NUMIKOL-159917 format. One record per residue: x, y, z of N, C-alpha, C, O in turn. Coordinates in steps of 0.02 Angstrom, whole numbers, plus 32768, in hexadecimal, padded with zeros to 4 digits. Each point is the difference from the previous one (the first is absolute). Layout:
BEGIN
n.east=X&n.north=Y&n.up=Z&ca.east=X&ca.north=Y&ca.up=Z&c.east=X&c.north=Y&c.up=Z&o.east=X&o.north=Y&o.up=Z .
...
//
This chain:
BEGIN
n.east=802A&n.north=7FC5&n.up=8000&ca.east=7FD6&ca.north=803B&ca.up=8000&c.east=802C&c.north=803E&c.up=8000&o.east=8030&o.north=8005&o.up=8027 .
n.east=7FC1&n.north=8029&n.up=7FAE&ca.east=8027&ca.north=803C&ca.up=7FF7&c.east=7FEC&c.north=8037&c.up=8032&o.east=7FC6&o.north=8005&o.up=8013 .
n.east=806B&n.north=8022&n.up=8001&ca.east=7FF4&ca.north=8037&ca.up=802F&c.east=7FEE&c.north=803E&c.up=7FD8&o.east=801C&o.north=800C&o.up=7FCB .
n.east=7FB5&n.north=801B&n.up=804E&ca.east=7FED&ca.north=8040&ca.up=7FE1&c.east=803C&c.north=802E&c.up=8002&o.east=801E&o.north=8009&o.up=8036 .
n.east=7FF6&n.north=8015&n.up=7F92&ca.east=803A&ca.north=802C&ca.up=7FFF&c.east=7FFA&c.north=803B&c.up=8031&o.east=8032&o.north=8017&o.up=801A .
n.east=7F91&n.north=8000&n.up=7FF1&ca.east=7FF7&ca.north=8038&ca.up=802F&c.east=8011&c.north=7FEC&c.up=8047&o.east=801E&o.north=8026&o.up=8026 .
n.east=7FD0&n.north=7F9D&n.up=7FED&ca.east=8010&ca.north=7FE6&ca.up=8042&c.east=804C&c.north=7FF7&c.up=8006&o.east=801D&o.north=8011&o.up=8033 .
n.east=8002&n.north=7FD4&n.up=7F99&ca.east=8048&ca.north=7FF6&ca.up=7FFF&c.east=8024&c.north=8043&c.up=8004&o.east=8034&o.north=8006&o.up=8021 .
n.east=7FB2&n.north=802D&n.up=7FBC&ca.east=801E&ca.north=8042&ca.up=8002&c.east=7FFB&c.north=801E&c.up=8046&o.east=8030&o.north=801F&o.up=8018 .
n.east=7F97&n.north=7FD9&n.up=8009&ca.east=7FF9&ca.north=8019&ca.up=8044&c.east=8033&c.north=7FDF&c.up=802F&o.east=801C&o.north=8020&o.up=802C .
n.east=7FEF&n.north=7FA0&n.up=7FCA&ca.east=8031&ca.north=7FDC&ca.up=8028&c.east=8047&c.north=801A&c.up=7FF3&o.east=8027&o.north=8007&o.up=802F .
n.east=7FE8&n.north=8008&n.up=7F92&ca.east=8042&ca.north=801C&ca.up=7FEF&c.east=8009&c.north=8045&c.up=8020&o.east=8035&o.north=800E&o.up=801C .
n.east=7F98&n.north=801C&n.up=7FE0&ca.east=8005&ca.north=8043&ca.up=801E&c.east=8009&c.north=7FFA&c.up=804B&o.east=8028&o.north=8025&o.up=801E .
n.east=7FB5&n.north=7FAE&n.up=8001&ca.east=8007&ca.north=7FF4&ca.up=8048&c.east=8046&c.north=7FE9&c.up=8011&o.east=801D&o.north=8017&o.up=8031 .
n.east=7FFF&n.north=7FBC&n.up=7FA6&ca.east=8045&ca.north=7FE8&ca.up=800C&c.east=8032&c.north=8039&c.up=7FF9&o.east=8030&o.north=8004&o.up=8026 .
n.east=7FC5&n.north=8029&n.up=7FAB&ca.east=802C&ca.north=803A&ca.up=7FF8&c.east=7FFC&c.north=802E&c.up=803D&o.east=8032&o.north=801A&o.up=8017 .
n.east=7F92&n.north=7FF0&n.up=8002&ca.east=7FF6&ca.north=802A&ca.up=803B&c.east=8022&c.north=7FE1&c.up=803D&o.east=801F&o.north=8023&o.up=8029 .
n.east=7FDB&n.north=7F9B&n.up=7FDE&ca.east=8020&ca.north=7FDD&ca.up=8038&c.east=804C&c.north=8005&c.up=7FFA&o.east=8023&o.north=8006&o.up=8033 .
n.east=7FF7&n.north=7FF7&n.up=7F91&ca.east=8048&ca.north=8006&ca.up=7FF6&c.east=8018&c.north=8046&c.up=8014&o.east=8034&o.north=8007&o.up=8020 .
n.east=7FA6&n.north=802C&n.up=7FCD&ca.east=8012&ca.north=8044&ca.up=8013&c.east=8001&c.north=8007&c.up=804C&o.east=802E&o.north=801E&o.up=801B .
n.east=7F9F&n.north=7FC7&n.up=8006&ca.east=7FFE&ca.north=8004&ca.up=8049&c.east=803B&c.north=7FDB&c.up=801F&o.east=801F&o.north=8019&o.up=8030 .
n.east=7FF1&n.north=7FAC&n.up=7FB6&ca.east=8038&ca.north=7FDA&ca.up=801B&c.east=8043&c.north=8023&c.up=7FF3&o.east=802B&o.north=8002&o.up=802C .
n.east=7FDC&n.north=801A&n.up=7F99&ca.east=803F&ca.north=8023&ca.up=7FEF&c.east=8009&c.north=803E&c.up=802A&o.east=8038&o.north=8010&o.up=8014 .
n.east=7F92&n.north=8013&n.up=7FFA&ca.east=8005&ca.north=803F&ca.up=8027&c.east=800F&c.north=7FF3&c.up=8049&o.east=8016&o.north=802D&o.up=8024 .
n.east=7FDD&n.north=7F95&n.up=7FF3&ca.east=800F&ca.north=7FF0&ca.up=8046&c.east=8035&c.north=7FC8&c.up=8004&o.east=8002&o.north=7FDB&o.up=8031 .
n.east=8026&n.north=8021&n.up=7F9C&ca.east=8034&ca.north=7FCC&ca.up=7FFB&c.east=802E&c.north=7FFF&c.up=803D&o.east=8014&o.north=8035&o.up=801A .
n.east=7FFB&n.north=7F8E&n.up=7FFD&ca.east=802D&ca.north=7FF7&ca.up=8039&c.east=803D&c.north=7FD9&c.up=7FEA&o.east=8006&o.north=7FC4&o.up=800D .
n.east=8026&n.north=805C&n.up=7FD1&ca.east=803D&ca.north=7FE0&ca.up=7FEA&c.east=7FFC&c.north=7FEB&c.up=7FB7&o.east=7FCB&o.north=8003&o.up=7FE1 .
n.east=806E&n.north=7FE7&n.up=8005&ca.east=8006&ca.north=7FF0&ca.up=7FB9&c.east=7FD8&c.north=7FC2&c.up=7FEC&o.east=7FE7&o.north=7FFC&o.up=7FC9 .
n.east=8014&n.north=7FD3&n.up=8064&ca.east=7FDE&ca.north=7FC1&ca.up=7FF0&c.east=7FBE&c.north=7FFA&c.up=8027&o.east=7FF1&o.north=7FCB&o.up=801B .
n.east=7FE9&n.north=806A&n.up=7FE7&ca.east=7FC1&ca.north=8000&ca.up=8025&c.east=7FD0&c.north=7FCE&c.up=7FE1&o.east=7FEF&o.north=8006&o.up=7FC5 .
n.east=7FFB&n.north=7FC8&n.up=8062&ca.east=7FD4&ca.north=7FCD&ca.up=7FE4&c.east=7FBC&c.north=801C&c.up=7FE8&o.east=7FE2&o.north=7FE4&o.up=7FD3 .
n.east=8007&n.north=8052&n.up=804B&ca.east=7FC0&ca.north=801D&ca.up=7FEB&c.east=8006&c.north=801D&c.up=7FB9&o.east=7FD2&o.north=7FFB&o.up=7FD8 .
n.east=8067&n.north=8024&n.up=8019&ca.east=800B&ca.north=801C&ca.up=7FBE&c.east=8008&c.north=7FC8&c.up=7FCD&o.east=7FE5&o.north=8003&o.up=7FC9 .
n.east=8040&n.north=7FC9&n.up=804A&ca.east=8009&ca.north=7FC7&ca.up=7FD3&c.east=7FBD&c.north=7FDE&c.up=7FF1&o.east=7FF3&o.north=7FEC&o.up=7FC7 .
n.east=7FE3&n.north=800C&n.up=806C&ca.east=7FBE&ca.north=7FE1&ca.up=7FF6&c.east=7FD4&c.north=802B&c.up=7FD3&o.east=7FDC&o.north=7FE7&o.up=7FD5 .
n.east=8027&n.north=805B&n.up=8036&ca.east=7FD8&ca.north=802E&ca.up=7FD7&c.east=8019&c.north=7FFF&c.up=7FB7&o.east=7FD8&o.north=8004&o.up=7FD2 .
n.east=8069&n.north=7FF6&n.up=8025&ca.east=801E&ca.north=7FFB&ca.up=7FBD&c.east=7FE5&c.north=7FC2&c.up=7FDD&o.east=7FEB&o.north=8004&o.up=7FC6 .
n.east=8016&n.north=7FC4&n.up=805D&ca.east=7FE7&ca.north=7FC1&ca.up=7FE2&c.east=7FB6&c.north=8005&c.up=7FF1&o.east=7FE9&o.north=7FE5&o.up=7FCD .
n.east=7FF2&n.north=803D&n.up=805E&ca.east=7FB8&ca.north=8008&ca.up=7FF5&c.east=7FF2&c.north=8028&c.up=7FC1&o.east=7FD1&o.north=7FF1&o.up=7FDB .
n.east=8058&n.north=8042&n.up=8017&ca.east=7FF9&ca.north=8026&ca.up=7FC2&c.east=800A&c.north=7FD2&c.up=7FC4&o.east=7FDA&o.north=8002&o.up=7FD0 .
n.east=805B&n.north=7FD6&n.up=8032&ca.east=800E&ca.north=7FD4&ca.up=7FC8&c.east=7FC7&c.north=7FCF&c.up=7FF4&o.east=7FEB&o.north=7FF7&o.up=7FC7 .
n.east=7FFC&n.north=7FEB&n.up=806E&ca.east=7FC9&ca.north=7FCF&ca.up=7FF8&c.east=7FC1&c.north=8022&c.up=7FE8&o.east=7FDD&o.north=7FE6&o.up=7FD4 .
n.east=8013&n.north=8054&n.up=8048&ca.east=7FC4&ca.north=8025&ca.up=7FEC&c.east=8004&c.north=8017&c.up=7FB8&o.east=7FCF&o.north=7FFF&o.up=7FDB .
n.east=806D&n.north=8017&n.up=8011&ca.east=8009&ca.north=8016&ca.up=7FBA&c.east=7FF5&c.north=7FC6&c.up=7FD0&o.east=7FDD&o.north=8007&o.up=7FCE .
n.east=8040&n.north=7FBF&n.up=8042&ca.east=7FF8&ca.north=7FC6&ca.up=7FD4&c.east=7FB7&c.north=7FEB&c.up=7FFB&o.east=7FE8&o.north=7FEE&o.up=7FCA .
n.east=7FF5&n.north=8015&n.up=806E&ca.east=7FB8&ca.north=7FF0&ca.up=8000&c.east=7FDA&c.north=8031&c.up=7FD5&o.east=7FD5&o.north=7FED&o.up=7FD8 .
n.east=803A&n.north=8054&n.up=802F&ca.east=7FDF&ca.north=8033&ca.up=7FD8&c.east=800F&c.north=7FF6&c.up=7FB6&o.east=7FD2&o.north=8004&o.up=7FD6 .
n.east=806C&n.north=7FF1&n.up=801A&ca.east=8014&ca.north=7FF7&ca.up=7FB9&c.east=7FDB&c.north=7FC4&c.up=7FE2&o.east=7FE8&o.north=8003&o.up=7FC8 .
n.east=8015&n.north=7FC6&n.up=805D&ca.east=7FDD&ca.north=7FC5&ca.up=7FE7&c.east=7FB5&c.north=800E&c.up=7FF7&o.east=7FE3&o.north=7FEC&o.up=7FCE .
n.east=7FFF&n.north=8035&n.up=8063&ca.east=7FB8&ca.north=8010&ca.up=7FFD&c.east=7FF1&c.north=802F&c.up=7FC5&o.east=7FCE&o.north=7FF7&o.up=7FDD .
n.east=805E&n.north=803A&n.up=8019&ca.east=7FF8&ca.north=802F&ca.up=7FC9&c.east=8004&c.north=7FDC&c.up=7FBD&o.east=7FD9&o.north=800D&o.up=7FD3 .
n.east=8057&n.north=7FC6&n.up=8028&ca.east=8008&ca.north=7FDA&ca.up=7FC2&c.east=7FC5&c.north=7FD1&c.up=7FF4&o.east=7FE5&o.north=7FFC&o.up=7FC8 .
n.east=8006&n.north=7FE1&n.up=806D&ca.east=7FC8&ca.north=7FD2&ca.up=7FF9&c.east=7FC0&c.north=8024&c.up=7FEB&o.east=7FDA&o.north=7FE6&o.up=7FD7 .
n.east=801A&n.north=8054&n.up=8045&ca.east=7FC2&ca.north=8025&ca.up=7FF3&c.east=8001&c.north=8026&c.up=7FBE&o.east=7FCE&o.north=8002&o.up=7FDC .
n.east=806B&n.north=801D&n.up=8014&ca.east=8001&ca.north=802E&ca.up=7FC7&c.east=8037&c.north=7FF2&c.up=7FCD&o.east=8004&o.north=8023&o.up=7FCD .
n.east=8027&n.north=7FAC&n.up=803F&ca.east=8036&ca.north=7FF3&ca.up=7FD2&c.east=8034&c.north=8037&c.up=8001&o.east=8023&o.north=800A&o.up=7FCE .
n.east=7FE3&n.north=8019&n.up=8069&ca.east=802F&ca.north=8038&ca.up=8007&c.east=8033&c.north=7FF3&c.up=8037&o.east=7FF4&o.north=7FD7&o.up=802D .
n.east=8044&n.north=804A&n.up=7FCE&ca.east=8034&ca.north=7FFE&ca.up=8033&c.east=8015&c.north=8048&c.up=8011&o.east=7FEE&o.north=802E&o.up=7FDB .
n.east=8036&n.north=7FDA&n.up=805A&ca.east=801B&ca.north=8042&ca.up=8012&c.east=8045&c.north=8008&c.up=7FE1&o.east=801D&o.north=7FD0&o.up=7FE8 .
n.east=7FFC&n.north=806D&n.up=8017&ca.east=8044&ca.north=800B&ca.up=7FE6&c.east=8035&c.north=7FF5&c.up=8036&o.east=803A&o.north=8013&o.up=7FF7 .
n.east=7FB3&n.north=7FCE&n.up=8040&ca.east=802D&ca.north=7FF7&ca.up=8039&c.east=801E&c.north=7FBA&c.up=8001&o.east=7FE0&o.north=7FD0&o.up=7FE9 .
n.east=805D&n.north=802B&n.up=8030&ca.east=8022&ca.north=7FC0&ca.up=8006&c.east=801A&c.north=7FFB&c.up=8048&o.east=801B&o.north=8031&o.up=801B .
n.east=7FDD&n.north=7F95&n.up=8003&ca.east=801B&ca.north=7FF6&ca.up=8044&c.east=804B&c.north=7FF8&c.up=7FFB&o.east=8019&o.north=7FD7&o.up=7FD9 .
n.east=800A&n.north=8051&n.up=804D&ca.east=8049&ca.north=7FFD&ca.up=8002&c.east=8016&c.north=7FC2&c.up=8026&o.east=7FE7&o.north=7FF2&o.up=8037 .
n.east=8046&n.north=7FE9&n.up=7FAC&ca.east=8019&ca.north=7FC3&ca.up=801F&c.east=804B&c.north=8009&c.up=8009&o.east=8024&o.north=800C&o.up=7FCF .
n.east=7FF4&n.north=7FF0&n.up=806F&ca.east=8047&ca.north=800B&ca.up=800D&c.east=802C&c.north=7FCE&c.up=7FDC&o.east=803A&o.north=800F&o.up=7FF3 .
n.east=7FAC&n.north=7FB7&n.up=7FFC&ca.east=8029&ca.north=7FCF&ca.up=7FDB&c.east=8010&c.north=8019&c.up=7FBA&o.east=8030&o.north=7FE8&o.up=7FE1 .
n.east=7FA9&n.north=8048&n.up=8005&ca.east=800F&ca.north=801E&ca.up=7FBE&c.east=8043&c.north=8023&c.up=8003&o.east=8023&o.north=8004&o.up=7FCD .
n.east=7FF0&n.north=8017&n.up=806D&ca.east=8040&ca.north=8023&ca.up=8007&c.east=803B&c.north=7FD1&c.up=7FF3&o.east=8033&o.north=8014&o.up=7FE6 .
n.east=7FC5&n.north=7FAD&n.up=802E&ca.east=8035&ca.north=7FD0&ca.up=7FF8&c.east=800D&c.north=7FEF&c.up=7FB6&o.east=8037&o.north=7FED&o.up=7FEE .
n.east=7F96&n.north=801B&n.up=7FE8&ca.east=8006&ca.north=7FF1&ca.up=7FB9&c.east=801F&c.north=8039&c.up=7FD9&o.east=8011&o.north=7FF7&o.up=7FC5 .
n.east=7FF7&n.north=8042&n.up=8059&ca.east=801A&ca.north=803B&ca.up=7FDC&c.east=804C&c.north=8005&c.up=8008&o.east=801B&o.north=7FF0&o.up=8035 .
n.east=8005&n.north=8025&n.up=7F96&ca.east=8049&ca.north=8005&ca.up=8001&c.east=8018&c.north=8044&c.up=8018&o.east=8037&o.north=8005&o.up=801C .
n.east=7FA3&n.north=802F&n.up=7FD8&ca.east=8016&ca.north=8043&ca.up=8013&c.east=7FC6&c.north=8030&c.up=8006&o.east=7FC7&o.north=7FED&o.up=7FF5 .
n.east=8049&n.north=8051&n.up=801D&ca.east=7FCB&ca.north=8031&ca.up=800C&c.east=7FDA&c.north=8015&c.up=7FC1&o.east=7FCA&o.north=801D&o.up=8006 .
n.east=8051&n.north=7FD5&n.up=7FBF&ca.east=7FDF&ca.north=8015&ca.up=7FC2&c.east=7FD1&c.north=7FCB&c.up=7FE4&o.east=7FDE&o.north=800B&o.up=7FCE .
n.east=8020&n.north=7FBA&n.up=8052&ca.east=7FD4&ca.north=7FCB&ca.up=7FE9&c.east=7FB8&c.north=8013&c.up=800E&o.east=7FF0&o.north=8019&o.up=8036 .
n.east=7FE5&n.north=7FDB&n.up=7F99&ca.east=7FB9&ca.north=800F&ca.up=8006&c.east=7FD9&c.north=7FC1&c.up=7FF0&o.east=800E&o.north=7FDE&o.up=7FCF .
n.east=7FC0&n.north=8014&n.up=805A&ca.east=7FD5&ca.north=7FC6&ca.up=7FF4&c.east=7FBD&c.north=801A&c.up=7FE8&o.east=7FDF&o.north=8027&o.up=8023 .
n.east=800C&n.north=7FC4&n.up=7FA2&ca.east=7FBF&ca.north=8012&ca.up=7FE5&c.east=7FD2&c.north=7FC4&c.up=8008&o.east=8008&o.north=7FCF&o.up=7FDC .
n.east=7FC8&n.north=8033&n.up=8054&ca.east=7FD6&ca.north=7FC6&ca.up=800C&c.east=7FD1&c.north=7FEF&c.up=7FC7&o.east=7FE2&o.north=7FCB&o.up=8001 .
n.east=8017&n.north=8061&n.up=7FCE&ca.east=7FD1&ca.north=7FF5&ca.up=7FC9&c.east=8023&c.north=7FE8&c.up=7FC1&o.east=7FDE&o.north=7FF2&o.up=7FCE .
n.east=8063&n.north=800A&n.up=8031&ca.east=8024&ca.north=7FED&ca.up=7FC4&c.east=802F&c.north=7FC6&c.up=800E&o.east=8038&o.north=800A&o.up=8019 .
n.east=7FB2&n.north=7FBA&n.up=7FD8&ca.east=802A&ca.north=7FC5&ca.up=800B&c.east=803B&c.north=7FFD&c.up=7FD0&o.east=8031&o.north=7FDD&o.up=800E .
n.east=7FCB&n.north=8046&n.up=7FBA&ca.east=8035&ca.north=7FFE&ca.up=7FCE&c.east=802C&c.north=803F&c.up=8002&o.east=8020&o.north=8011&o.up=7FCF .
n.east=7FE1&n.north=8011&n.up=8069&ca.east=8025&ca.north=803E&ca.up=8007&c.east=804B&c.north=7FF4&c.up=7FF3&o.east=801F&o.north=7FD4&o.up=801F .
n.east=7FFC&n.north=8053&n.up=7FB5&ca.east=8048&ca.north=7FFE&ca.up=7FF2&c.east=801C&c.north=8046&c.up=800D&o.east=7FE6&o.north=8031&o.up=7FE6 .
n.east=804D&n.north=7FD2&n.up=8042&ca.east=8020&ca.north=8040&ca.up=800F&c.east=8040&c.north=8005&c.up=7FD7&o.east=802C&o.north=7FD6&o.up=8004 .
n.east=7FD7&n.north=805F&n.up=7FD6&ca.east=8039&ca.north=800B&ca.up=7FD5&c.east=8035&c.north=8026&c.up=8026&o.east=7FF3&o.north=8036&o.up=801C .
n.east=8049&n.north=7FAF&n.up=7FE6&ca.east=8037&ca.north=8022&ca.up=8024&c.east=8022&c.north=8031&c.up=7FD0&o.east=8008&o.north=7FF1&o.up=7FC5 .
n.east=800C&n.north=8048&n.up=8056&ca.east=8022&ca.north=8033&ca.up=7FD8&c.east=804A&c.north=7FFE&c.up=8009&o.east=8024&o.north=8028&o.up=7FE1 .
//
């Protein structure tokens, strides 16, 4: 059963608000409340994206940042285009 995109969007907005609250009262670099709020944003976004696609065949222009992508990059000039599997970067 598919989730209504409006309900999923409300959940995403709520997750963003919770992240702001956690970030503004952060207690140290590895605050578990901030980390939990961060994860909640990711999960809520994926749910919203899926619901949006299921209902309307649409996606957002947003991509979830994955720290493992950093390991695949060779230098600061590397760019990952999530929409182009055949991307070729020409070196000068």
